[in-house]
KEVEXKOL-82607 format. One record per atom (N, C-alpha, C): atom name; residue in one letter; x, y, z; residue number from 1. Coordinates in pm, 1 decimal. Layout:
<drenses>
   a  r      east     north        up    k
  CA  A         X         Y         Z  NUM
...
</drenses>
This chain:
<drenses>
   a  r      east     north        up    k
   N  M     514.1    6546.9   -4947.0    1
  CA  M     599.1    6412.1   -4963.4    1
   C  M     663.5    6460.8   -5106.8    1
   N  T     798.6    6431.9   -5108.7    2
  CA  T     856.7    6441.8   -5250.5    2
   C  T     855.3    6318.6   -5325.3    2
   N  S     891.4    6317.2   -5461.6    3
  CA  S     890.1    6213.5   -5544.9    3
   C  S     979.9    6098.3   -5502.6    3
   N  D    1092.5    6135.3   -5434.0    4
  CA  D    1196.1    6020.1   -5380.5    4
   C  D    1143.6    5941.5   -5272.0    4
   N  T    1053.8    6019.1   -5196.8    5
  CA  T     985.1    5938.7   -5075.6    5
   C  T     887.2    5878.9   -5133.8    5
   N  S     806.5    5905.7   -5209.1    6
  CA  S     663.0    5831.1   -5272.5    6
   C  S     763.2    5704.8   -5344.6    6
   N  F     843.5    5725.1   -5415.8    7
  CA  F     918.5    5604.1   -5484.4    7
   C  F     964.3    5532.9   -5402.9    7
   N  S    1021.5    5543.7   -5297.0    8
  CA  S    1084.2    5453.4   -5213.3    8
   C  S     970.1    5372.8   -5112.0    8
   N  L     835.4    5447.5   -5081.2    9
  CA  L     748.6    5384.9   -5012.2    9
   C  L     686.6    5295.5   -5110.9    9
   N  S     664.4    5314.4   -5242.8   10
  CA  S     602.3    5251.6   -5346.4   10
   C  S     707.9    5118.6   -5355.1   10
   N  V     811.2    5125.3   -5353.2   11
  CA  V     924.0    5022.5   -5365.5   11
   C  V     910.6    4917.6   -5209.4   11
   N  I     897.3    4995.0   -5123.0   12
  CA  I     896.2    4902.5   -4981.8   12
   C  I     752.5    4821.6   -4998.6   12
   N  I     624.8    4896.3   -5027.7   13
  CA  I     519.0    4820.0   -5035.4   13
   C  I     502.6    4723.0   -5139.6   13
   N  A     596.8    4732.7   -5235.6   14
  CA  A     594.7    4617.2   -5347.0   14
   C  A     676.4    4493.4   -5300.0   14
   N  L     781.6    4521.0   -5219.6   15
  CA  L     859.7    4417.8   -5180.6   15
   C  L     780.9    4353.9   -5058.3   15
   N  L     702.8    4443.0   -4980.8   16
  CA  L     620.4    4356.8   -4876.2   16
   C  L     512.5    4279.7   -4961.5   16
   N  G     471.7    4304.0   -5057.2   17
  CA  G     376.0    4220.6   -5124.0   17
   C  G     419.4    4108.5   -5170.9   17
   N  C     565.0    4107.5   -5231.6   18
  CA  C     634.3    3997.6   -5279.0   18
   C  C     648.3    3899.2   -5160.6   18
   N  F     693.1    3934.9   -5037.5   19
  CA  F     706.4    3858.7   -4936.6   19
   C  F     568.6    3779.9   -4896.3   19
   N  V     471.8    3868.4   -4892.8   20
  CA  V     357.8    3816.5   -4837.8   20
   C  V     303.7    3691.5   -4936.2   20
   N  G     321.1    3724.6   -5075.8   21
  CA  G     289.7    3632.1   -5175.9   21
   C  G     335.9    3488.3   -5172.3   21
   N  L     483.3    3515.6   -5162.3   22
  CA  L     600.6    3379.4   -5156.0   22
   C  L     555.3    3322.1   -5031.5   22
   N  A     525.6    3382.0   -4911.1   23
  CA  A     515.2    3312.6   -4785.1   23
   C  A     382.2    3239.0   -4813.0   23
   N  G     253.1    3282.3   -4862.8   24
  CA  G     147.7    3237.7   -4909.7   24
   C  G     164.2    3094.2   -4996.4   24
   N  W     278.0    3117.6   -5107.0   25
  CA  W     265.4    3008.2   -5183.8   25
   C  W     353.0    2894.6   -5096.8   25
   N  I     454.6    2923.8   -5035.9   26
  CA  I     529.9    2834.6   -4973.4   26
   C  I     428.6    2742.1   -4863.9   26
   N  R     325.8    2826.3   -4781.1   27
  CA  R     248.2    2742.4   -4703.0   27
   C  R     160.3    2660.4   -4788.5   27
   N  G     139.1    2702.1   -4883.5   28
  CA  G      25.4    2615.4   -4970.1   28
   C  G     121.2    2483.5   -5029.8   28
   N  R     223.8    2504.2   -5058.3   29
  CA  R     304.5    2383.9   -5110.0   29
   C  R     316.3    2289.9   -5000.7   29
   N  D     343.4    2332.0   -4878.3   30
  CA  D     374.7    2261.9   -4758.7   30
   C  D     263.4    2168.3   -4732.1   30
   N  T     138.3    2250.1   -4732.4   31
  CA  T      12.4    2198.4   -4701.0   31
   C  T      -5.9    2078.5   -4799.7   31
   N  R      27.1    2103.6   -4943.1   32
  CA  R     -20.2    1998.7   -5024.3   32
   C  R      90.8    1865.3   -5023.8   32
   N  I     210.9    1889.5   -4978.0   33
  CA  I     308.6    1805.2   -4960.8   33
   C  I     274.2    1725.5   -4847.8   33
   N  I     206.5    1769.5   -4747.5   34
  CA  I     165.8    1703.0   -4614.8   34
   C  I      58.2    1613.2   -4657.4   34
   N  N     -46.3    1675.2   -4743.4   35
  CA  N    -172.6    1588.6   -4765.9   35
   C  N    -120.4    1477.7   -4866.2   35
   N  D     -33.9    1501.9   -4972.7   36
  CA  D       2.0    1397.3   -5055.1   36
   C  D      75.9    1293.2   -4984.2   36
   N  S     140.2    1321.9   -4870.5   37
  CA  S     201.3    1231.6   -4802.3   37
   C  S     125.2    1127.2   -4720.6   37
   N  E      25.0    1200.9   -4654.4   38
  CA  E     -98.0    1119.1   -4580.9   38
   C  E    -145.7    1021.2   -4673.4   38
   N  W    -181.8    1084.5   -4805.4   39
  CA  W    -250.7    1006.8   -4905.0   39
   C  W    -176.7     885.1   -4928.8   39
   N  K     -39.0     904.1   -4969.5   40
  CA  K      21.5     793.3   -5005.4   40
   C  K      61.4     692.9   -4876.5   40
   N  G      58.0     738.5   -4745.7   41
  CA  G      65.0     659.7   -4649.6   41
   C  G     -41.2     567.5   -4653.9   41
   N  M    -176.0     616.0   -4665.9   42
  CA  M    -285.9     529.9   -4667.4   42
   C  M    -284.8     429.7   -4779.0   42
   N  V    -232.5     459.0   -4905.9   43
  CA  V    -235.2     370.7   -5009.8   43
   C  V    -139.1     265.9   -4997.1   43
   N  N     -31.2     299.1   -4947.4   44
  CA  N      78.2     202.3   -4890.9   44
   C  N      18.0      83.6   -4793.3   44
   N  A     -63.7     149.2   -4699.0   45
  CA  A    -105.9      63.4   -4573.1   45
   C  A    -200.8     -21.9   -4642.9   45
   N  K    -300.3      29.8   -4716.7   46
  CA  K    -385.4     -66.9   -4807.9   46
   C  K    -318.0    -182.1   -4880.6   46
   N  L    -228.6    -162.0   -4941.1   47
  CA  L    -162.5    -242.6   -5025.3   47
   C  L     -84.2    -348.8   -4963.7   47
   N  D     -10.8    -307.1   -4842.7   48
  CA  D      59.3    -398.8   -4745.7   48
   C  D     -75.6    -484.1   -4686.3   48
   N  M    -185.6    -421.5   -4658.8   49
  CA  M    -286.7    -527.1   -4608.6   49
   C  M    -324.8    -625.6   -4703.7   49
   N  A    -343.2    -585.1   -4822.6   50
  CA  A    -379.7    -675.5   -4928.8   50
   C  A    -297.7    -754.1   -4957.8   50
   N  I    -152.2    -731.1   -4953.3   51
  CA  I     -56.4    -834.4   -4997.9   51
   C  I     -59.0    -940.1   -4856.6   51
   N  G     -80.3    -891.9   -4744.7   52
  CA  G     -82.5    -979.6   -4640.4   52
   C  G    -194.2   -1069.2   -4649.7   52
   N  L    -291.1   -1039.5   -4693.8   53
  CA  L    -430.4   -1120.8   -4715.3   53
   C  L    -401.2   -1237.4   -4810.4   53
   N  R    -325.2   -1166.6   -4917.6   54
  CA  R    -299.0   -1254.0   -5021.7   54
   C  R    -211.9   -1364.2   -4974.7   54
   N  K    -103.9   -1347.8   -4886.7   55
  CA  K     -13.3   -1438.9   -4804.1   55
   C  K     -87.8   -1525.6   -4727.3   55
   N  D    -165.2   -1480.6   -4654.8   56
  CA  D    -248.9   -1561.4   -4569.5   56
   C  D    -350.6   -1677.7   -4645.2   56
   N  H    -399.1   -1599.0   -4771.8   57
  CA  H    -457.3   -1711.8   -4846.7   57
   C  H    -405.6   -1799.9   -4889.6   57
   N  D    -268.5   -1777.0   -4952.3   58
  CA  D    -187.3   -1890.3   -5013.6   58
   C  D    -143.2   -1979.2   -4896.7   58
   N  E    -115.6   -1931.5   -4772.2   59
  CA  E     -85.2   -2026.0   -4677.5   59
   C  E    -207.7   -2119.8   -4627.3   59
   N  L    -334.4   -2083.4   -4643.7   60
  CA  L    -417.7   -2170.5   -4623.0   60
   C  L    -451.0   -2282.7   -4718.5   60
</drenses>
């Protein structure tokens, strides 16, 4: 192997590592966004229910 071949192989391996790391970061970010959305949806549903109970109480 010549030094040019080993250099280009090293660059290819480094670039692949960057792409794998970036893909992992994006996947983790998407998972976190989905979990946050589910949590916010549950909180909003509970608040809507509490407001509905308040309105029912006021009507009684």
